N, C-alpha and C positions, 0 to 999 in steps of 0.2 A: 131407926138406932143403926148406925154403921158398924158392921164386922170387917177387921183385916183377916182377910185368907193367907195364912203363913204356909211355907216347905215342911211338909212333915218327916216325920224319921225316915229313913231312906233303907235303912236296914246297917246293919253290921258293918263299920269302918267306911261305911258311905258318908261323906260330911256335905256332899255337892249337888247340885245337877243343873243341867242345860234346859231354856224352856223350848219344848219343842216345836209347840203349836197351841194356839189360845182358844179354847170351844166354844167360850163366851167371849163378847164385847160388851164395852160399857153400853150399858142401855137394853140390856137381854134380861128376859126376865130367867130367874134362876130358882129351879127345885130342890129342894132339900137334899143331900146326898147325891146331886147330880156333879159331873166331872165339869170344870170349868178349865181346865188348863192340862196339856201333857206336857209333864219332865223327862229328860233323856238322863239316865246315871250313866254309869260304867257298863251296867250289865243289861238294864232292863229299859222300859218306856212304864211309867209311873203315871196314871191320871189321880189328880187333887182334886178331892171334889168337894162342893160348899157344905158347911155344917146346918146353915138356914135356906129358906126359903126368902127371896127379893130381887132384888136387881144391881146386876153389875153397875158397880159405879164407875170404878177407873179401874186401869190395871199399873202396875206399882213397876213392875218391867216388861222388856220386849222379848221376842222370838230371839232365840241366840244367846240372850244374855245367863250370864253364871249363876246360882242363887245359890245360898249356903242353908242349912237344916236351920229353920228357925224366921228366917227373911220374911215378908210380906212383900207377897206377891201383888192381891187384888183388895180392892173393898166392896162390899156388898149392902145395900141398903135393905135393911130387913123390913117388907111387905108394904114395899114402893111399888107404885106403878111402872111397867116397861114402858119406856117411848116409841113411839110410832115410829121413828126412824132408827132409833139407835145411835148411839156416839159413833164416831170414828175410832176406829181400832187402830195400835202401834201397827206399821207395816213389816208384816215378815222380811227380812231379809235374804233375798234373791228370790225370794220366790214369788211365782206367776199366781195373780188372783185367779182365782174360780169364780166361774156364773156365779152370779145371786141364788139359782135354784138349787144349786148343789150345796152351795153353803147353808141355804134353809134345811135341806133336806138332811145334812151332818147333822143339823143341830138338831133337828126334830128324831134324830136315831143315836143320838150321841150318848144315852146309856147302853146300847145292843154292840156300838162299833168299837174295834178295836184302836189303839192310835196309829198302827200300821194301815188299817185300813181307811181312817179316817183323813191322814195325810195322801192316801193315793186320790182317793175320791176328790178332793180338793185340787187335787194336783192335775188331775184328768177332765174336772169338770164334770162327770157323772154325778146323774140321779140314781141315790142308792134303792132309792125303792121302786126301782123298773130294774133290777138285776137279783137273779135267782142266786141264793147263797148255797154254796156246797159245804159249809161247815157244818159243826153238830149245831143240829138244832136248826138248820138251813141260815144260821149264819153266814154274813159274809167272810171272807177272804181277802187277803189283796189279790191272788193272783184272777177270782172271781173280777174284780175291778178293772186290774190290765185286762183282762180279755173283752170285758164291755167297753173299755176305752179305745180296743183297738179297733172291736168291730165297730166303734162308731167313727172312726179317721178311714176305714177303708169301707166305704160302703159297696153294692154290690153295683156294679157298671150298668151304665142307663142306656138304652138303644139308640144311642146317638151317637151323629158324624164325630170321630176321632178329631180332636184339634190339631189345627196345623202344628207342626214342631218347632219348638220353640229355638230361635237364634243360636248358631252353633255357641256364643259369644257365653252364654250364660248356661251354657251345660260347661264347659270347661273352667277349670283354675279355680272351681267352687269347693272351697274346704271350709267346714264350720269347727268351732272346738265350745266346748261349756265347762264352766270353770263351778262346781258344786261342794260348798262347804263341807269338811268330814263331818258323819254326826258324831257327838261324842263316845258312843258303842265305838266306830270303826277308831276313831282315834287312841282309845284305851286298848283295842287289840292290838295296835299297831305296837305302842309303847310296852306292854307286858311280852308279845312274842319278840322284841328286839333286846329287850330285858333281860330275857330268857336265855337269848344267843351270845349275852355278854357276861351273864352272872356264873349260868352253870357251863359246867367241863361237856357238851355236850360230843353223845357219842351214840351211833346206831349199828346196831346187828340186825342179821336179817335169815331168813329161813321161808322153807316153802313148803305148804301143806297140802297134802292128799286129800281132797273133799269129800272122796266118794261116798264114804261111811256117814256121813252127815247129811249129804242128799238122798241116801234111800232112805235115811230113817226120818226125814224130813217127807218123802215120798212116801213113805209106808204109814205113817201116823197124822198127816197135817188135817186130814177130815175129822178123824175121831178128836183128836187135840182141839182143832174149831169146834168141833160141836158141843166136847166138854165145857171148856174155858173161854168161849167165843171170843178168841183172839188168834192171828193167823202165828205159825209158827217161822220163825225167821232165823237167821244165823246169826242174830246178836246176842240170842240167849245163849248158845252153845260157848261162843268166844266169852261171855260175862263168868260162865261158869266154869269154863276153861283157867280165867286168867283167876280165880278165887284160887283154887288148886295152886298155881303155880304163886303167886302172891304170899300163900301159907308157909309152902317151902322155902320160897327165897324171902324174908321180912322186908328186907331193907328196898325192894322194890316198891315195895306199900309206904316208905316212910320219908321224911320229906328232913331239912337242913333248917334249923331256925337258930340261928346266931350262931354258939360253939356247942349246940346240942344236936342230937339226931331224935326228932319223934317218931315210934314207932305206932302201928296201930294195930290191936286186934279184930279189926271190924274191916272192910271193904267198901268204901263208897266211891262206885265206879262212875264218873263223869261221862257223859257221853256226846261227842261232839254234832250237834245239829245246826243243819242251814237253815237260818234266820231269815227275813228280808230286810234287817241292818246289818245283817254280818253274820259270823258264828258264834253260836252259844254254845255253853258245858253244863246241862243241867245233870242233875245227881242222883242218880239209882241207888238209895241206900241202904248197908247191910244185905249186900248181894251175898254174902255167903250164905244167908239164911233163908232166902228165896230161891222157888222155884222155878222151873222155865216161864210159865204161865205169866207169873205176875212181875218178872222181869221184863217181857213180851208186852205184856199190858201198860207198865211204866215208861218204856221206851216209846211206845205208841202215842200214848196220852203227850208226851213231851215234844216230839215232833208236830202234830198237829197244833198244840199250843204254841210252839215257836211260829208255825205259820201264820197264826192269827193274832201274833203279836200279846200272847195274854200269860207267859212266863214272868213267875214273881223273883223277885232276890233271891228269898228262901230255896229257890226251885234250884239255882245256882251257885249255893255259898256247900261250902266244905269239898270234898270229895278229894280221895287219896291216892286214883291211877285214873288216866282217860284213856279210852277206847274212839277210836276215829276211824271213820268208812271212809274212804276215797274209793273204795271200787265202786259205790252207786252213782259215779259220775265219772268212771272208764279208768281209772289211774290201774296202773300194770305194776308200779312200784314208786315209793317215797320213801322222803326219812320226813316223820314226823316230829313237830317242836313241842316239847313238854309243857303242859300248863303249870306256871309256878302257883303256890311251893311246892308242888306234884314233881317226883323226883322220875317218874316214867309215863311211857305215851304205846300204845301199840294201836299201827298203822295196819287196818287191814285193806285189799286190792282186789282189784276185780278178778274173777273166777275164767280161766279159757281152759282149752283140752291143750294138752300137751304131752310129749312123748317121753319117758321116764323109764325107767331099770326098774323090772320089778322081777326078784328073782332069778335073775339073771336075760330076762327077757325083755325086750323093749315094748309096753303098753301105752294106750293112750289113756289119761287118767284127765280128771276135773282138778287142776291144780291153784293154790292162791300163793302168793307171796306174802308172807308177814313181816313187819318191823317192829320192833324196838329201839326207841330212842330213849338213853337214858342220861342221867345225870352223875359223872363219872368222879365227880368228887365222893359221892357217895355208893356208888356202885360199881365192884370191881365188874371187867370183863367178864369173869366165870361165870360172878352172879345173874349177867344178864342174859349172856347165852344158855345158863340153863333155865331159867323163868323162860324163856322164847320155847326151848327143846318142850318142856314141857306142856306148855301151852299146844304146840303141834303136837304131840303124842294125845293129848285129851281130843283133841277134833278127830285125828286119826283112827283112834278107838274110843266112841262117846259114853261105851262102857267106864269107862275108868272115871269119869263123873259121877257115876254111881256110886261106885265101891271105895273112893277115893282115894284115888291113886296116883 
């Protein structure tokens, strides 16, 4: 009996996706609940599983096609036997075929490899069974695959005479270029950020923060914290709690415009910008106002790990009332972050560096960080933005304020 596999519901307000990769080809055996295709949505890659066991009969769409929720993706013959050679699969657009061994290995490991890892394995033609994973429970990450591909491409030099130098003509004027279609996620990021610039009245206010107190607190308690909570005490937890204080006192920074109304929130759901293989994603730490440092740090660590593995879900990134983006981890000294619509404000963190500052009339060297608050001036006045950023600064410079709600 033939069963049509359709595009499942992809999340609130998401009506379509793009076929990123076929995990099963016509003629391949398919187990019940085994992923057969990876769909790229505006936010994440989603694996579509087969509801039955059987054999892939045909694809109804090709890699790169945009398909709506409910559209037929493929047909599976229930209980049929797999053919020895398998059918010909639609060619992936602008994709270099991977060696047969890599494709077979990816097929065998389809239930354990994330979409991003599978794509990297096929692209570089490496055998995932020969790579030691560094992810949770030994799972492969994209970085593992890239490292294995690099090692494969750069073998140890053999003890043989060096080849004769290539003709000079071949070494000059050789300039190449490559055209790669933007992923659906990257296209969405581009549209959303450009839309934010065009729609919102963006403005940024800056301040600098003396990180001495936070650094001393981390140094003093990091071992006890890790022993008790089994998680590292980082800086983001301090800034998340400081932001909760600021948003409580200046509620417009935690609000957004919807039509001709302003929507205020009595909770703080903080979107944390995380770098993923396909671009920047912003999973949400919900109810930060009620969480302690340990739970916030655990949430951040979990999201960061799953972002690298490509296993974040739509639910992880839906909502959010305020965003924190840490460009300091990449070495940024100062920047003007862009808000994440429909939110009205984003806090930008930057690198810490020792700088001379005046303290009680004397010049001293302190670990300083520039912080920036970009905001929608249609909703948030300059006085409110500056006040919110000042509250964050004061809380970081005197962390006791976060304990006694000042």
